[in-house]
C-alpha positions in Angstrom: 126.0 8.2 17.6 123.7 7.3 20.5 122.1 10.2 22.2 120.4 10.0 25.7 118.2 12.8 27.1 118.2 13.2 30.9 115.4 14.8 32.8 115.3 12.6 35.9 118.0 14.3 38.0 119.1 17.5 36.3 118.5 18.4 32.7 121.0 17.4 30.1 122.1 15.0 27.4 124.7 12.3 26.7 126.2 11.8 23.3 128.1 8.6 22.8 128.2 8.1 26.6 129.7 11.6 27.2 127.8 14.5 28.9 126.8 17.3 26.5 126.0 20.7 27.9 122.5 22.1 27.2 123.2 25.6 28.3 121.9 28.0 30.9 118.7 27.5 33.0 116.2 29.0 30.5 117.7 27.0 27.6 117.3 24.0 29.9 113.6 24.9 30.3 113.2 24.9 26.5 115.0 21.6 26.2 113.0 19.9 28.9 109.7 21.3 27.6 110.3 19.8 24.2 111.9 16.6 25.5 109.0 15.7 27.8 106.8 15.5 24.7 109.5 14.2 22.3 108.3 13.7 18.7 105.1 15.7 19.5 104.6 19.3 18.4 104.4 21.8 21.3 102.5 24.9 20.4 104.4 28.1 20.6 102.1 29.6 23.2 102.3 26.4 25.3 106.1 26.4 25.0 106.3 30.0 26.2 104.1 29.1 29.1 106.3 26.1 30.0 109.4 28.2 29.9 108.4 31.4 31.6 104.8 31.0 33.0 103.3 34.5 33.5 106.8 36.0 33.5 107.4 35.8 29.7 109.5 38.6 28.1 107.9 40.9 25.5 109.6 39.1 22.6 109.3 35.6 23.9 108.9 34.0 20.5 112.1 35.6 19.2 113.9 34.6 22.4 112.7 31.0 22.0 114.1 31.0 18.4 117.4 32.2 19.8 117.5 29.5 22.5 116.6 26.8 19.9 119.4 28.0 17.6 121.9 27.7 20.5 120.5 24.2 21.3 121.0 23.1 17.7 124.5 24.3 17.9 125.2 22.6 21.2 123.4 19.3 20.3 123.8 18.9 16.5 122.9 15.2 16.9 119.3 16.2 17.9 116.6 17.6 15.6 114.9 20.7 16.9 112.4 21.4 14.2 109.7 24.0 13.4 106.4 22.5 12.6 103.0 24.1 11.9 102.0 25.9 15.0 104.9 25.0 17.2 108.2 23.2 17.7 109.2 19.5 18.0 112.2 17.6 19.2 112.5 14.5 17.0 114.4 11.4 18.0 114.5 8.1 16.3 114.0 6.2 19.6 111.4 7.5 22.1 113.2 5.6 24.8 116.3 7.7 24.4 114.5 10.1 26.9 114.9 8.8 30.4 111.3 9.8 31.4 109.8 7.7 28.6 112.2 4.9 29.3 111.2 5.0 33.0 107.5 4.9 32.1 108.1 2.0 29.6 110.0 -0.1 32.1 107.4 0.5 34.8 104.6 -0.4 32.4 106.3 -3.7 31.4 107.0 -4.5 35.1 103.4 -4.0 36.0 102.3 -6.3 33.1 104.8 -9.1 33.9 103.3 -12.1 35.6 106.7 -13.2 37.0 107.5 -11.2 40.2 111.3 -11.7 39.9 111.3 -10.4 36.3 109.0 -7.5 37.3 111.4 -6.6 40.1 114.3 -6.5 37.6 112.3 -4.1 35.4 111.3 -1.9 38.3 115.0 -1.7 39.4 116.1 -0.8 35.9 113.5 2.0 35.9 114.5 3.3 39.3 118.2 3.4 38.4 117.4 6.1 35.9 116.7 8.6 38.7 119.9 10.5 39.6 118.2 13.0 41.8 115.2 15.3 41.6 113.4 15.5 38.2 114.0 18.7 36.3 116.4 19.9 39.0 117.1 23.6 38.9 114.1 24.5 36.8 111.6 27.0 38.5 108.8 27.7 36.1 105.3 26.8 37.2 105.2 24.1 34.6 108.5 22.6 35.7 107.4 22.6 39.3 104.1 20.8 38.5 105.8 18.3 36.2 108.4 17.6 38.9 105.7 16.9 41.4 103.9 14.6 38.9 107.1 12.7 38.2 107.8 12.4 41.9 104.4 10.8 42.4 105.1 8.3 39.6 108.5 7.5 41.3 106.8 6.9 44.6 104.2 4.6 43.0 106.9 2.6 41.4 108.9 2.3 44.6 105.8 1.1 46.4 105.0 -1.4 43.7 108.4 -3.0 43.7 108.4 -3.1 47.5 105.2 -5.2 47.4 106.9 -7.6 45.0 110.0 -7.8 47.2 107.8 -8.6 50.2 106.0 -11.2 48.2 109.2 -12.9 47.5 110.3 -12.8 51.1 113.0 -10.1 50.8 111.9 -8.3 54.0 115.2 -8.5 55.8 117.0 -6.0 53.5 114.0 -3.7 53.1 113.6 -2.2 56.6 116.2 0.7 56.3 114.7 1.8 53.0 111.2 1.6 54.3 111.9 3.6 57.4 113.4 6.4 55.3 110.4 6.3 52.9 107.9 6.4 55.8 109.7 9.4 57.2 109.6 11.2 53.8 105.9 10.4 53.4 104.6 10.3 57.0 100.9 10.2 56.0 101.2 7.6 53.2 99.3 4.5 54.6 100.7 2.2 51.9 104.3 3.0 52.8 103.4 2.6 56.5 101.8 -0.8 55.9 104.9 -2.0 54.0 107.1 -0.9 56.9 104.9 -2.6 59.5 104.9 -5.9 57.5 108.7 -5.9 57.0 109.2 -5.1 60.8 106.8 -7.9 61.7 108.5 -10.5 59.5 111.8 -9.5 60.9 110.6 -10.3 64.5 110.0 -6.7 65.4 106.3 -6.9 66.2 106.4 -4.1 68.9 108.0 -1.6 66.5 105.4 -2.4 63.9 102.6 -1.7 66.3 104.3 1.4 67.6 104.6 2.8 64.1 100.9 2.2 63.6 100.0 4.1 66.8 102.3 7.0 65.7 100.6 7.2 62.3 97.1 7.0 63.8 97.9 9.8 66.2 99.3 12.0 63.4 96.3 11.4 61.1 93.9 12.3 63.9 95.9 15.5 64.8 96.5 16.8 61.3 93.6 15.5 59.3 91.0 14.5 61.9 90.8 11.0 60.4 91.5 7.4 61.3 93.7 5.0 59.3 92.0 3.3 56.4 90.5 -0.2 56.4 93.6 -1.9 54.9 96.0 -0.5 57.5 93.6 -1.3 60.4 93.4 -4.8 59.1 97.2 -5.1 59.0 97.3 -3.8 62.6 94.8 -6.4 63.7 96.7 -9.3 62.0 100.0 -8.2 63.6 98.3 -8.1 67.0 97.1 -11.7 66.5 100.2 -13.0 64.6 97.9 -14.0 61.8 99.6 -16.7 59.6 98.5 -14.8 56.4 101.3 -12.4 57.1 103.9 -15.1 56.5 105.9 -15.2 53.2 103.5 -16.9 50.7 104.7 -20.1 49.2 104.7 -20.4 45.4 103.2 -23.7 44.2 102.2 -24.8 40.8 101.4 -28.2 39.3 101.6 -26.9 35.7 104.5 -27.7 33.5 106.0 -24.5 32.0 107.6 -25.4 28.6 110.6 -23.4 27.4 110.9 -24.6 23.9 112.4 -21.6 22.2 115.7 -22.3 20.3 118.6 -20.1 21.2 118.4 -16.5 20.2 119.9 -15.7 16.8 123.6 -14.8 16.9 124.6 -11.5 15.5 121.0 -10.2 15.1 120.9 -6.6 13.9 118.2 -4.0 13.0 114.5 -4.9 12.4 113.4 -2.2 14.9 110.3 -1.5 12.8 109.4 -5.2 12.5 110.0 -5.8 16.2 107.7 -2.9 17.1 105.0 -4.2 14.8 105.2 -7.6 16.5 104.9 -6.0 19.9 101.9 -4.0 18.8 100.2 -7.0 17.2 100.9 -9.5 20.0 100.1 -7.3 23.0 96.4 -7.9 22.7 95.3 -10.1 25.7 91.6 -10.0 24.9 91.9 -12.5 22.0 94.5 -14.7 20.4 96.7 -12.4 18.4 98.5 -13.9 15.4 101.5 -12.4 13.5 102.5 -14.0 10.2 106.1 -13.2 9.2 106.3 -13.7 5.4 109.4 -13.6 3.2 111.8 -15.4 1.0 114.0 -18.2 2.3 117.1 -16.7 4.0 115.4 -13.3 4.6 115.5 -13.7 8.4 112.0 -14.7 9.3 112.9 -17.2 12.0 115.6 -14.9 13.4 113.1 -12.1 13.7 110.5 -14.3 15.5 113.1 -15.7 17.9 114.6 -12.3 18.6 111.2 -10.9 19.6 110.3 -14.1 21.6 113.4 -13.9 23.7 113.0 -10.2 24.3 109.5 -10.8 25.6 109.7 -14.0 27.6 108.5 -12.3 30.7 105.2 -11.5 28.9 104.5 -15.2 28.7 105.2 -16.6 32.2 103.3 -19.8 31.4 105.9 -20.8 28.8 106.7 -20.8 25.1 106.0 -23.5 22.6 108.0 -23.9 19.3 107.9 -26.2 16.4 109.7 -26.3 13.1 107.0 -27.4 10.6 109.6 -28.0 7.9 107.3 -26.6 5.2 110.2 -26.1 2.7 112.7 -28.8 3.6 113.4 -30.9 0.5 114.9 -33.8 2.6 111.7 -34.5 4.6 107.9 -33.9 4.2 106.2 -31.1 6.2 105.4 -31.9 9.8 101.8 -33.0 10.0 99.5 -31.0 12.4 98.9 -34.2 14.4 102.6 -34.8 15.0 103.1 -31.1 16.0 100.1 -31.2 18.4 101.4 -34.4 20.1 104.8 -32.7 20.5 103.1 -29.7 22.2 101.0 -32.0 24.5 104.2 -33.8 25.6 105.8 -30.4 26.4 102.7 -29.5 28.4 103.1 -32.6 30.6 100.5 -34.9 29.0 101.5 -38.5 29.2 101.7 -40.3 25.8 99.0 -42.8 26.9 96.7 -39.9 27.7 96.8 -38.5 24.1 93.7 -39.5 22.1 94.1 -41.1 18.7 91.7 -38.8 16.9 93.5 -35.7 15.5 90.5 -33.5 16.3 90.5 -34.8 19.9 94.2 -34.1 20.1 93.8 -30.5 19.0 90.9 -30.1 21.5 93.1 -31.4 24.3 95.9 -29.1 23.3 93.5 -26.1 23.4 92.3 -27.1 26.8 95.8 -27.4 28.2 96.7 -23.8 27.1 93.4 -22.3 28.0 93.7 -19.6 30.6 97.4 -19.5 30.3 99.7 -16.7 29.0 101.8 -18.6 26.5 103.6 -17.8 23.2 103.3 -20.3 20.3 105.9 -20.1 17.5 105.0 -22.0 14.4 108.1 -21.8 12.2 108.3 -22.6 8.4 104.6 -23.3 7.8 103.7 -24.4 4.3 100.0 -23.6 4.4 97.1 -22.7 6.6 95.9 -26.3 7.1 99.2 -27.1 8.8 98.7 -24.1 11.2 95.0 -24.1 12.1 95.0 -27.1 14.5 97.9 -25.5 16.4 96.1 -22.2 17.2 95.1 -21.7 20.9 91.3 -21.2 21.4 91.1 -18.8 24.3 92.6 -15.4 25.1 95.9 -15.0 26.8 98.1 -16.8 24.2 99.8 -15.3 21.2 101.1 -16.9 18.0 103.9 -16.2 15.6 103.8 -18.0 12.3 106.7 -17.8 9.8 106.3 -18.9 6.2 107.6 -18.3 2.6 103.9 -18.4 1.5 101.5 -15.5 2.1 98.9 -17.7 4.0 96.1 -15.2 3.0 93.3 -17.2 4.6 95.0 -17.1 8.0 94.6 -13.3 7.7 91.0 -13.4 6.4 89.7 -16.2 8.7 91.6 -15.7 11.9 92.5 -12.0 11.7 96.3 -12.6 11.6 98.5 -9.6 10.8 100.9 -10.2 7.9 104.4 -8.8 8.4 106.6 -8.8 5.3 110.3 -9.4 6.1 112.3 -7.4 3.7 116.0 -6.9 3.2 118.2 -5.0 5.7 119.1 -1.4 5.0 122.7 -0.3 4.8 123.0 0.5 8.5 121.4 -2.7 9.6 123.6 -4.8 7.2 126.7 -3.1 8.5 125.6 -3.8 12.1 125.0 -7.5 11.3 128.5 -7.7 9.8 130.0 -5.9 12.8 128.2 -8.2 15.3 129.8 -11.2 13.5 133.2 -9.9 12.3 133.9 -7.3 14.9 133.8 -3.5 14.8 137.6 -3.1 14.6 137.8 -5.2 11.4 135.0 -3.3 9.8 136.5 0.1 10.7 139.8 -0.9 9.0 138.2 -1.5 5.6 135.0 0.6 5.3 135.0 0.6 1.5 135.1 -3.2 1.4 132.4 -3.5 4.0 130.1 -1.2 1.9 130.8 -3.3 -1.2 130.1 -6.6 0.6 126.8 -5.1 1.9 125.8 -3.9 -1.5 126.7 -7.2 -3.2 124.7 -9.1 -0.7 121.8 -6.8 -1.3 120.9 -6.6 2.4 119.9 -10.3 2.3 120.5 -11.5 5.9 121.5 -15.1 5.0 124.0 -13.8 2.4 125.4 -11.3 4.9 125.7 -14.0 7.6 127.5 -16.4 5.1 129.9 -13.6 4.1 130.6 -12.8 7.7 131.1 -16.4 8.5 133.5 -16.7 5.6 135.5 -13.8 7.1 135.3 -15.3 10.6 136.8 -18.7 9.7 139.5 -16.9 7.7 140.7 -14.3 10.2 143.7 -13.4 8.0 141.5 -12.8 4.9 141.2 -9.1 4.1 137.6 -8.0 3.7 138.7 -6.4 0.4 139.5 -9.9 -0.8 136.0 -11.1 0.2 134.4 -8.2 -1.7 136.5 -9.1 -4.7 135.3 -12.7 -4.6 131.7 -11.6 -4.5 132.1 -8.9 -7.2 131.6 -11.3 -10.2 127.9 -12.0 -10.6 128.6 -15.2 -12.4 130.4 -16.8 -9.4 128.8 -14.9 -6.5 126.4 -17.7 -5.6 129.2 -20.2 -5.7 131.2 -18.1 -3.2 128.2 -17.9 -0.9 127.6 -21.6 -1.1 131.2 -22.8 -0.9 131.7 -23.2 2.9 128.4 -25.0 3.6 126.6 -26.0 0.4 123.7 -27.5 2.3 122.9 -24.2 4.0 123.9 -21.8 1.3 121.8 -19.4 -0.8 121.3 -22.0 -3.6 120.1 -24.7 -1.2 117.6 -22.3 0.5 116.2 -21.1 -2.8 116.1 -24.6 -4.2 113.6 -25.6 -1.5 111.1 -23.1 -3.0 112.1 -23.8 -6.6 111.3 -27.5 -6.3 107.6 -26.7 -5.5 107.0 -24.8 -8.8 104.8 -26.1 -11.6 105.8 -25.7 -15.3 104.4 -22.2 -15.9 105.8 -20.9 -12.5 109.2 -22.4 -13.3 109.3 -20.9 -16.7 108.3 -17.4 -15.5 110.6 -17.6 -12.5 113.7 -18.6 -14.4 113.3 -16.3 -17.3 112.4 -13.4 -15.1 116.0 -13.6 -13.8 117.0 -12.4 -17.3 114.9 -9.3 -17.3 117.1 -6.3 -18.5 115.7 -3.8 -15.9 115.4 -3.8 -12.2 111.7 -4.5 -12.4 109.2 -5.5 -15.1 105.5 -5.1 -15.8 103.1 -7.8 -16.9 103.2 -7.0 -20.7 107.0 -7.1 -20.8 107.1 -10.2 -18.6 104.6 -12.0 -21.0 106.9 -11.3 -23.9 110.0 -12.2 -22.0 108.6 -15.7 -21.0 106.7 -16.2 -24.2 103.4 -17.0 -22.5 100.0 -15.4 -22.9 99.4 -12.5 -20.5 96.8 -14.4 -18.4 99.1 -17.3 -17.7 102.0 -15.0 -17.0 99.9 -13.0 -14.5 98.8 -16.2 -12.7 102.3 -17.4 -12.4 103.5 -14.0 -11.1 100.8 -14.1 -8.4 101.9 -17.6 -7.5 105.5 -16.6 -7.3 104.6 -13.6 -5.1 102.6 -15.9 -2.8 105.9 -17.9 -2.4 107.9 -14.7 -1.8 110.1 -15.3 -4.8 109.0 -12.0 -6.4 107.6 -8.8 -5.0 105.6 -5.8 -6.2 107.2 -2.6 -5.0 104.5 -0.7 -6.8 101.2 -2.2 -8.2 101.8 -4.1 -11.5 105.6 -3.9 -11.4 107.5 -7.1 -10.3 110.9 -7.3 -8.9 113.4 -10.0 -7.8 116.2 -9.7 -5.2 119.5 -9.7 -7.0 120.6 -13.0 -5.5 117.2 -14.6 -6.4 117.7 -13.2 -9.9 121.1 -14.8 -10.2 119.7 -18.2 -9.0 116.8 -17.9 -11.4 119.0 -16.9 -14.4 121.3 -19.8 -13.8 118.4 -22.2 -14.3 116.9 -20.4 -17.4 116.7 -22.3 -20.7 116.4 -20.6 -24.1 117.8 -17.4 -22.6 118.8 -15.9 -26.0 115.3 -16.2 -27.4 113.7 -14.8 -24.2 116.0 -11.8 -24.2 115.3 -11.2 -27.9 111.6 -11.2 -27.3 111.7 -8.7 -24.5 114.2 -6.4 -26.2 112.0 -6.3 -29.3 108.9 -5.8 -27.1 110.5 -2.7 -25.6 111.8 -1.4 -28.9 108.5 -1.8 -30.8 106.4 -0.5 -27.9 108.6 2.6 -27.6 108.3 3.3 -31.3 104.5 2.9 -31.0 104.4 5.2 -27.9 106.5 7.8 -29.7 104.1 7.7 -32.7 101.1 8.4 -30.3 103.0 11.4 -28.9 103.8 12.7 -32.4 101.9 11.0 -35.3 104.0 12.9 -37.8 107.3 11.5 -36.5 109.0 9.8 -39.5 109.2 6.0 -39.4 112.4 4.1 -39.8 113.1 2.5 -43.2 113.7 -0.8 -41.5 111.0 -2.6 -39.6 111.7 -4.8 -36.6 109.8 -8.0 -36.8 108.2 -9.5 -33.6 109.6 -13.0 -32.8 107.0 -15.6 -31.8 105.6 -14.9 -28.3 106.5 -11.1 -28.4 103.4 -9.0 -27.8 104.3 -5.2 -28.1 102.0 -2.5 -26.7 100.6 0.7 -28.1 100.5 2.5 -24.7 97.4 4.6 -24.2 99.2 7.1 -22.0 102.7 7.2 -23.5 104.4 9.7 -21.1 103.2 7.6 -18.1 104.4 4.5 -19.8 107.8 6.0 -20.6 108.2 7.3 -17.0 107.6 3.8 -15.7 109.7 2.0 -18.2 112.6 4.4 -18.7 115.2 2.4 -16.8 114.1 -0.8 -18.4 114.3 0.7 -21.9 117.9 1.9 -21.2 118.8 -1.6 -19.9 117.2 -3.2 -23.0 119.3 -1.0 -25.2 122.5 -2.1 -23.4 121.5 -5.8 -23.8 120.8 -5.2 -27.5 124.3 -3.7 -28.0 125.9 -6.5 -26.0 124.1 -9.1 -28.2 124.9 -7.2 -31.5 121.2 -6.6 -32.1 121.7 -3.2 -33.8 118.2 -2.5 -35.2 116.5 -2.8 -31.7 119.3 -0.8 -30.1 118.7 2.0 -32.7 115.0 1.9 -32.4 115.2 2.1 -28.6 116.8 5.5 -29.1 114.5 6.6 -31.9 111.4 5.5 -30.1 112.2 7.8 -27.1 113.0 11.1 -28.9 109.8 12.9 -28.0 109.7 11.6 -24.4 113.2 12.7 -23.5 112.7 16.1 -25.2 109.5 16.8 -23.3 110.9 15.6 -19.9 114.1 17.6 -20.3 116.3 14.6 -19.7 119.1 15.9 -21.9 122.1 14.1 -20.4 120.3 10.8 -20.5 119.2 11.6 -24.1 122.8 12.1 -25.1 123.9 8.8 -23.7 120.9 7.1 -25.4 121.9 8.5 -28.8 125.6 7.7 -28.4 124.5 4.1 -28.2 122.0 4.6 -31.0 124.7 6.1 -33.2 127.0 3.2 -32.5 124.3 0.8 -33.6 123.4 2.8 -36.7 126.9 2.2 -38.2 125.6 -1.3 -38.9 122.3 -0.1 -40.4 121.1 2.1 -43.3 122.2 5.6 -44.4 118.8 6.8 -43.1 119.6 5.4 -39.6 123.1 6.9 -39.6 121.8 10.3 -40.6 119.0 10.2 -38.0 121.6 9.2 -35.3 123.9 12.1 -36.2 121.0 14.6 -36.3 119.7 13.4 -32.9 123.2 13.5 -31.4 123.6 17.0 -32.7 120.3 18.1 -31.1 121.4 16.3 -27.8 124.7 18.1 -27.8 123.0 21.4 -28.6 120.6 21.1 -25.6 123.7 20.7 -23.4 125.3 23.7 -25.0 128.1 21.6 -26.5 127.7 23.5 -29.8 130.9 22.6 -31.6 130.0 18.9 -31.2 126.4 19.7 -32.3 127.5 21.4 -35.5 129.9 18.6 -36.4 127.2 15.9 -35.9 124.6 17.9 -37.9 127.0 18.5 -40.8 127.5 14.7 -41.0 123.8 14.2 -41.0 123.4 16.8 -43.8 126.0 15.1 -45.9 124.4 11.7 -45.4 120.9 12.9 -46.4 122.1 14.9 -49.3 123.9 11.8 -50.6 120.7 9.8 -50.1 118.5 12.5 -51.7 116.1 12.3 -48.7 114.5 15.8 -48.9 112.3 15.3 -45.8 115.1 14.3 -43.5 117.3 17.0 -45.1 114.7 19.5 -44.2 114.5 18.4 -40.6 118.3 18.5 -40.3 118.4 22.1 -41.6 115.8 22.8 -38.9 118.1 21.3 -36.3 121.1 23.3 -37.5 119.1 26.5 -37.3 118.3 25.8 -33.7 122.0 25.1 -32.9 123.2 28.3 -34.7 120.7 30.3 -32.7 122.5 29.2 -29.5 125.6 30.7 -31.1 123.6 33.9 -31.6 124.0 33.7 -35.4 120.4 34.5 -36.3 121.2 35.2 -39.9 122.7 31.8 -40.5 119.8 30.3 -38.5 117.3 32.0 -40.9 119.2 30.7 -43.9 118.9 27.1 -42.6 115.2 27.6 -41.6 114.4 29.0 -45.1 116.1 26.0 -46.7 114.1 23.7 -44.5 110.9 25.4 -45.6 111.8 25.2 -49.3 112.5 21.5 -49.0 109.4 20.7 -47.1 107.2 22.6 -49.6 108.8 20.3 -52.3 108.0 17.2 -50.1 104.4 18.4 -49.5 104.1 17.6 -45.8 101.7 20.1 -44.3 102.6 19.5 -40.7 106.3 20.0 -41.4 105.4 23.1 -43.4 103.8 24.5 -40.3 106.9 23.8 -38.2 109.2 25.4 -40.8 107.1 28.5 -41.2 107.1 29.0 -37.5 110.8 28.5 -37.4 111.3 31.1 -40.2 109.0 33.4 -38.3 111.1 33.1 -35.1 114.3 34.1 -36.8 112.7 36.9 -38.7 111.5 38.3 -35.4 114.9 37.9 -33.8 116.3 39.9 -36.7 113.7 42.6 -36.1 111.6 41.9 -39.2 108.4 41.8 -37.1 105.7 42.3 -39.8 107.0 39.5 -42.0 107.5 37.3 -38.9 103.9 37.9 -37.8 102.6 36.9 -41.2 104.6 33.6 -41.2 103.6 32.8 -37.6 99.9 33.4 -38.4 100.2 31.1 -41.5 101.9 28.4 -39.3 99.2 28.7 -36.6 96.5 28.2 -39.3 98.3 25.0 -40.5 98.4 23.6 -36.9 94.7 24.5 -36.3 93.8 22.8 -39.5 95.6 19.6 -38.5 94.7 19.8 -34.8 98.4 19.7 -33.9 98.7 21.0 -30.3 102.5 20.9 -30.0 102.8 23.0 -33.1 100.1 25.4 -31.8 102.0 25.8 -28.5 105.3 26.4 -30.3 103.7 29.0 -32.6 102.0 30.8 -29.7 105.5 31.2 -28.2 106.7 32.8 -31.4 103.7 35.2 -31.5 104.4 36.1 -27.9 108.0 36.8 -28.8 107.0 39.0 -31.8 104.4 40.9 -29.7 106.9 41.5 -26.9 109.5 42.8 -29.4 106.8 45.0 -30.9 105.9 46.5 -27.5 102.5 44.8 -27.3 103.2 43.4 -23.9 99.6 42.5 -23.0 99.4 40.4 -26.2 102.7 38.8 -25.4 101.6 37.8 -21.9 98.4 36.3 -23.4 100.3 34.3 -26.1 103.0 33.1 -23.7 100.4 32.1 -21.1 98.4 30.0 -23.6 101.6 28.4 -24.9 102.7 27.4 -21.3 99.2 26.0 -20.6 99.4 23.8 -23.8 102.9 22.6 -23.0 101.9 21.7 -19.5 99.1 19.6 -20.9 101.6 17.9 -23.2 104.0 17.2 -20.3 106.8 19.1 -22.1 109.0 20.6 -19.4 112.0 21.3 -21.7 110.6 24.6 -23.1 108.7 25.7 -20.0 111.7 27.4 -18.5 112.5 29.5 -21.6 108.8 30.4 -22.0 108.7 31.7 -18.4 111.8 33.7 -19.0 110.1 35.4 -22.0 106.9 35.8 -20.1 108.8 37.6 -17.3 110.1 40.1 -19.8 106.6 40.8 -21.1 105.3 41.2 -17.5 108.2 43.6 -16.8 107.1 45.5 -19.9 103.7 45.9 -18.3 105.3 47.2 -15.2 104.4 44.2 -13.1 107.7 43.7 -11.4 106.5 41.3 -8.6 104.9 38.9 -11.2 108.1 39.2 -13.4 110.3 38.3 -10.4 108.1 35.3 -9.5 108.0 34.1 -13.1 111.8 34.4 -13.5 112.3 32.6 -10.2 110.3 29.7 -11.6 112.4 29.7 -14.8 115.6 29.6 -12.6 114.3 26.5 -10.7 113.5 24.7 -14.0 116.9 25.5 -15.5 118.5 24.1 -12.3 116.5 20.9 -12.5 117.6 20.4 -16.1 121.2 21.2 -15.2 121.4 24.0 -17.8 124.2 25.9 -16.2 124.5 28.7 -18.7 120.8 29.4 -18.5 121.0 29.3 -14.7 123.8 31.9 -14.7 121.9 34.2 -17.1 118.7 33.9 -15.1 120.5 34.8 -11.8 122.0 37.9 -13.5 118.5 39.0 -14.6 117.1 38.5 -11.2 119.9 40.5 -9.6 119.4 43.3 -12.0 115.7 43.2 -11.3 116.4 43.5 -7.5 
């Protein structure tokens, strides 16, 4: 809801056009003191001084906080925020404060070269004054600020009076000028304006009499004579000098007004409009803004919107040409043709235009030299098309729009690139509302939200959807959203009413310019499983070497067909993706390549994280063109690719590719455990288990075991035990001792959560016996540590210590840091149970440090909980509280509700 802040004539606010009370006088002081510097931090001491001056109460800071609390309650639409060293009133639009709007309008008026337009702006500024500024406020700061604003008001009134006199509006001015001269009897500028208006109205004697009255008053009160300008005015009135007549406005220059009509239904783009204003306000050179973006993204609309908003800044005219850089029905407009068109608009006769293109461009630059003009070059294909159309002298400004990046225009001519992106939800809704009507939108908010989402904030798509609703006034918006819902037919719906101007036609203009590699990468990129893709995955998807793929991606980005939201990750807009996918050939092979890429890369990354992780008994062959990775930093790679890996698994299941679907689960086991993404891990393994039904007994057993562990981490213990029992049965039937050992290990951990430590010890002991038969040293270390843990929980501390020390020796021998971290946790637990709290703190701290280095957040919370108990045993209650607070935050972030509740109880008992 729109909020306006009033300081010019009382102190208050308006919300949605309705007055909103600010409170009593001192609260008004606080409100005004922050509003005058809106979006800027006002130091606490400065704020106290503004509100009370030297009469501040003893607890001024506390009183300020009380006032601000009341202001937040009275004006919840405004943000009164505490910042380092002070307070700030934050608003989205600086011009919502009437003081700043006044200064902005006055500034624009003074910059305008058209007197009539300048008068309009001054009048808008003066209308903001509804009385005395900061009326009713009495602090020294308020008084000083009121006087400053009054001087600004007077200066604006005098400036607009000069312009009115310049345009011959003296007849209506006399009463106003008489009143102003009375209010400011010693102001010589006000006196001069009154004298000129009286003279032009045939009242020469009154003009001379006012001069004599002012001269006498200056002499009596200040001992001074009138200044030179007023004396000169007096002399000219005495002699009826013709220079005092209304000046005639003459010009032999043609003023072109070539801008097309402003875009209908325009919405949003406040950031981009502000960037254009910032770029094109430079009058010392020839500022150039290049608006870049995909076809249909709204580049031309943005350029024309800004141009129409700022016509008064370019009193000598506006030139516009559609260079047709991407029109398949006609070649791009040549620079020579465009220059001749501009020369004609500037009044140059055709016979006076030279034949040589360079001479034409030189004549064009001469014609615009010294003039304040805007040049809009729409739909440029390259820099060569633009350069001859650039003015050569300061005063002019240029807007270029293009689907291509035009990098050399930036490097050679200092142009500022402005990337036109999609509209956000609010802007999209506003565009629809401007076209369809607010009432229709309000009647079906859910349908509007869905239409906006399905159009992806793409302005052309939104405009087409709005137009479809406009020409069918009886069509419910819910029906329109239903028509757009099916991705397979969405482009057809958006193209139906005007195929020549639909999404497909617009994108085809860019598609037709692609070479073979670019076309292959573009079309197959539309099939990518995830929202974005990196170079390695893209190379496997399209079946090209990485170098050729990278070059094609750069070329597509240059054409605004793909973007990089983050370095090295490429993305397509959803509608562009649909268009590309519709033109893809060999889609099945491309999808197989990228799914296998993700599966085999995930397995390789998992093996880097845990070299002992058992390999699947079935190997997934790489199809031709598939180039999997062995990521050097697996956790970083998994973080970046997580969503793509999940999407690849969904595609694999849809296609019936069961081995890749299973391996995409198996390959992420360590990552999901260390990151604590237990809900995502459960969903991953539910899909993996469904795939394993079509694979080997090994795969089925692994899937049931991993499902059991996933359920266990979410405290769904009945489901966990059921899954693990199935895994035990499968591995016993297969005689796989190693996997049987690891499944007993998993069962021990689940039963621990049931507080059945004796049963857990039984399964851990079975796991150790089996692994000793297998002869795997690393697994031996894991199982000895597990046995140690349950012995300690059962109070058998000496035996537990021996097993933990033997486990730690194994991990030291093998250089296995995860096992070392886990065993240090056990040793800390044993020491804490044994009353050796200092040893426990040491072991827990080392374990935490190792787990942090490994990026394993799953166990960090439990470790901090145990560390807190050890610290409490040492009598360090503050450190224990801080440690448990951290554990609570970690449990919350992992959505471990049972642990959160227990941790809260422990903190309450501690307090």
